[in-house]
C-alpha positions in Angstrom: 24.0 19.7 -23.4 21.0 17.7 -21.5 22.6 15.1 -20.2 26.8 16.7 -20.2 28.3 16.4 -16.6 29.2 19.3 -14.3 30.3 20.3 -12.0 27.6 21.8 -8.9 28.5 24.8 -6.9 26.3 26.5 -4.1 27.5 28.0 -0.6 31.2 26.3 -0.1 30.1 23.2 -1.8 31.0 21.3 -5.3 29.0 18.9 -6.8 29.4 16.3 -9.6 26.1 16.5 -11.4 24.0 15.0 -14.6 21.2 17.5 -15.8 18.6 16.4 -16.6 17.0 19.7 -19.2 13.5 19.1 -19.2 11.8 21.8 -21.7 15.3 21.5 -24.5 17.7 19.2 -25.9 20.0 21.6 -24.6 20.6 25.2 -23.6 22.0 28.3 -26.0 24.0 31.4 -24.2 21.6 33.7 -22.6 19.1 30.6 -22.5 17.0 29.7 -19.2 15.0 26.5 -18.6 14.1 23.8 -16.1 16.6 21.7 -14.9 16.8 18.3 -12.5 20.4 17.8 -11.8 21.5 14.2 -10.3 24.2 14.9 -7.8 26.6 11.7 -7.2 27.2 12.4 -3.5 24.1 14.5 -1.2 23.9 18.0 -0.7 21.9 19.9 2.0 19.8 22.6 0.2 16.5 25.1 0.8 14.3 26.4 -2.3 15.9 29.5 -4.0 19.7 28.4 -2.7 21.5 30.0 -5.3 23.6 27.9 -7.8 26.8 28.2 -10.0 27.1 25.3 -12.7 30.8 25.3 -14.4 32.1 23.2 -17.1 33.6 20.0 -16.1 37.2 19.9 -17.5 38.5 22.5 -17.5 36.4 24.2 -15.9 34.4 27.4 -17.3 31.7 28.8 -15.7 28.2 28.5 -17.5 25.9 30.5 -16.0 23.2 29.9 -12.4 20.3 29.2 -11.3 17.7 28.6 -8.7 17.0 25.5 -6.5 13.3 24.8 -6.5 12.9 22.0 -4.9 15.4 19.7 -2.7 13.9 16.0 -2.9 11.9 15.8 -6.1 10.4 12.5 -8.1 11.9 12.2 -10.8 10.9 13.8 -13.9 9.9 13.1 -17.2 11.2 15.6 -20.1 8.8 17.4 -22.1 5.6 17.0 -20.4 3.3 19.9 -19.3 2.6 18.8 -16.6 5.8 18.8 -14.5 6.5 22.6 -16.5 3.3 23.2 -14.9 4.6 22.4 -11.5 7.7 23.9 -11.6 6.3 27.3 -12.3 4.2 26.6 -9.5 7.0 26.0 -7.6 9.7 29.3 -9.0 6.4 31.9 -9.7 3.3 30.1 -7.2 2.1 31.9 -3.7 2.5 29.8 -0.7 -0.6 28.4 -0.8 -0.1 27.0 -4.2 3.3 25.5 -3.1 2.0 23.9 -0.3 -0.6 22.6 -2.4 1.7 21.2 -4.9 3.9 19.3 -2.4 0.1 17.2 -1.3 -0.6 16.3 -4.4 2.9 15.2 -4.7 2.8 13.2 -1.7 -0.5 11.7 -2.7 -1.9 9.0 -0.3 1.1 9.2 1.7 0.9 12.5 3.4 3.5 15.3 4.4 4.1 15.7 8.0 5.2 19.5 9.3 8.0 18.5 10.1 9.0 17.0 5.9 7.4 20.1 5.2 9.6 22.1 7.3 12.6 20.2 5.7 11.2 21.1 1.9 10.4 24.6 2.3 12.7 27.5 3.3 10.2 29.4 5.3 10.0 29.5 9.3 7.5 26.8 11.3 5.5 28.8 12.6 4.5 30.6 9.7 4.6 26.6 7.9 2.1 25.8 10.8 0.0 29.2 10.7 -0.8 28.8 6.7 -1.6 24.6 7.1 -3.7 25.8 9.9 -5.1 28.0 7.7 -5.5 26.1 4.5 -7.1 23.5 7.4 -10.1 25.5 7.8 -10.3 26.6 4.3 -11.4 23.0 3.9 -8.5 22.4 1.1 -6.5 20.4 4.1 -7.1 17.4 6.1 -5.2 16.9 9.3 -5.8 13.7 9.9 -3.3 12.5 12.5 -3.2 15.7 15.0 -1.0 13.7 17.4 1.7 13.4 14.6 0.6 16.6 12.5 0.7 15.3 9.5 -1.4 17.1 6.2 -3.9 15.7 3.1 -5.1 17.1 0.3 -9.0 17.1 0.6 -9.1 16.3 -2.8 -6.7 13.4 -1.9 -9.0 12.3 0.8 -12.1 12.5 -1.4 -10.4 10.3 -4.4 -9.6 8.0 -1.6 -12.9 7.6 0.0 -14.4 7.7 -4.1 -11.9 4.1 -4.8 -13.0 2.7 -1.6 -16.9 2.7 -2.4 -15.7 1.7 -5.4 -14.2 -1.6 -4.2 -16.9 -1.6 -1.9 -19.7 -1.6 -4.8 -17.6 -4.2 -6.9 -16.8 -6.4 -3.8 -20.9 -6.4 -3.0 -21.7 -7.2 -6.8 -19.4 -10.2 -7.0 -20.4 -11.6 -3.4 -24.3 -9.9 -2.6 -24.8 -13.3 -0.4 -22.0 -12.0 1.8 -22.4 -8.8 4.3 -19.1 -6.9 3.4 -15.6 -7.0 2.9 -12.9 -7.5 5.2 -10.9 -3.7 6.8 -8.1 -5.0 6.2 -8.8 -6.7 2.4 -10.5 -3.0 1.5 -6.9 -1.6 3.1 -4.9 -4.1 1.1 -6.8 -3.3 -2.2 -6.2 0.5 -1.4 -2.9 3.1 -1.9 0.3 0.6 0.0 1.3 4.5 0.2 -1.9 5.2 2.8 -1.0 4.5 6.3 -3.3 2.8 9.1 -4.6 6.3 10.9 -5.2 8.0 7.4 -7.2 4.6 6.4 -9.5 4.6 9.6 -9.8 8.5 9.3 -12.0 8.0 5.7 -13.8 5.3 6.9 -15.0 7.1 10.2 -15.8 10.2 7.5 -17.2 8.4 5.6 -19.7 6.7 7.8 -20.3 9.5 8.9 -21.5 10.9 6.1 -23.8 7.8 6.1 -22.1 5.6 2.9 -20.7 3.3 4.4 -21.7 0.9 7.6 -18.8 -0.7 9.2 -19.1 -3.7 11.8 -16.4 -5.1 14.1 -14.3 -6.4 11.2 -16.8 -5.8 8.1 -17.3 -2.7 6.5 -20.7 -2.9 3.4 -22.0 0.3 1.3 -24.7 1.4 3.4 -26.9 1.2 0.0 -26.1 -2.8 0.8 -29.1 -5.1 1.7 -28.5 -9.2 1.3 -31.0 -9.8 -1.1 -31.7 -13.9 -1.8 -33.0 -14.8 -5.3 -36.3 -16.5 -5.2 -35.0 -20.2 -4.9 -32.3 -19.4 -2.4 -35.0 -17.7 -0.3 -37.0 -21.2 -0.6 -34.1 -22.4 0.6 -33.3 -21.5 3.1 -36.4 -21.4 4.8 -36.3 -25.7 4.7 -32.8 -24.9 6.3 -34.3 -22.7 9.0 -37.1 -25.5 9.1 -34.2 -27.9 9.5 -32.7 -26.6 12.1 -36.3 -25.9 14.2 -37.0 -29.3 14.3 -33.8 -30.4 14.9 -34.1 -28.2 17.9 -30.9 -29.1 20.3 -30.3 -32.0 18.1 -29.9 -30.0 15.1 -28.6 -32.0 11.9 -24.9 -31.4 10.6 -23.7 -29.6 7.8 -23.4 -33.1 6.0 -27.1 -33.6 7.0 -27.9 -30.3 5.9 -26.2 -30.9 2.1 -27.7 -33.8 1.6 -31.3 -32.6 2.6 -30.6 -29.3 0.3 -29.1 -31.1 -2.8 -27.0 -28.8 -3.7 -23.1 -27.9 -3.8 -21.8 -27.8 -0.3 -20.4 -24.2 -0.6 -23.8 -22.9 -2.2 -25.3 -24.5 1.5 -22.7 -22.6 3.4 -22.9 -19.3 1.9 -27.0 -19.3 2.8 -25.9 -20.2 6.3 -24.2 -17.3 7.3 -26.9 -15.4 5.8 -29.2 -17.3 8.1 -27.0 -16.5 10.9 -26.1 -12.7 10.1 -29.7 -12.5 10.2 -30.1 -14.1 13.5 -32.5 -17.0 12.6 -29.1 -19.3 13.4 -26.5 -19.4 15.4 -23.0 -20.8 14.4 -21.7 -22.4 17.2 -18.5 -23.6 15.4 -17.5 -24.9 11.7 -20.3 -27.6 11.9 -22.4 -26.8 14.1 -25.5 -24.5 14.0 -28.6 -23.9 16.3 -31.6 -22.1 15.4 -32.0 -19.3 17.4 -35.5 -20.3 19.1 -33.2 -24.1 20.6 
């Protein structure tokens, strides 16, 4: 029955285990199904290992099984996706199984060493399969030094999410040249490594989807465009600093001359700096580029 404690035997080991029957409430004699076992103590296993289940007390042999996954996430019961994934582990090709393990890892990806620990294959065979899938474009080897891999589909999802975040930022702050790379990274999945983030930025820049400048990143389509009143005001500010020459106005004087809120003046001054029309020396000191 579901959640009825059992004794799990494999090799020479015995463990108390709690079974979660994933596709039924109980398993009658002669039935089979998918079960996730929670163990009180760790146990060294490989997929393909055999196991025997016995009643807790008195000890009668109830049945046997085959190990599919040695360190799975906690599964929800009666979930078609979970059952389909377990079917892949029991009946799929090696490539199907590799795709599943990498999909399960999500933005964290997995190293070749981690996959070796999870799978029963010879390390050389695993390396050959990963290399073949990389050549076919199914998998990315984004960190060759540490041999870390990610599904290409996952990378595409992360790049799409990055571009949506940038588009949203540009809508909210049209006068700002871009979003800081660190702020963008914080809004993406926490499991994603810095090396993967930098790999994805480089890939998007190469495809001309984004522009990366120093610590800022923006969509390649983003251009700072001012409304007519903002353009008029920015020209007035630029003229004020041009006339000031080596004795430019203070920020307070510029704000008083502009007759608008200080934060809006600061935004326009930053636009002028980004356009190369003004040079910022410190927070309260700007010079016209001619000076």
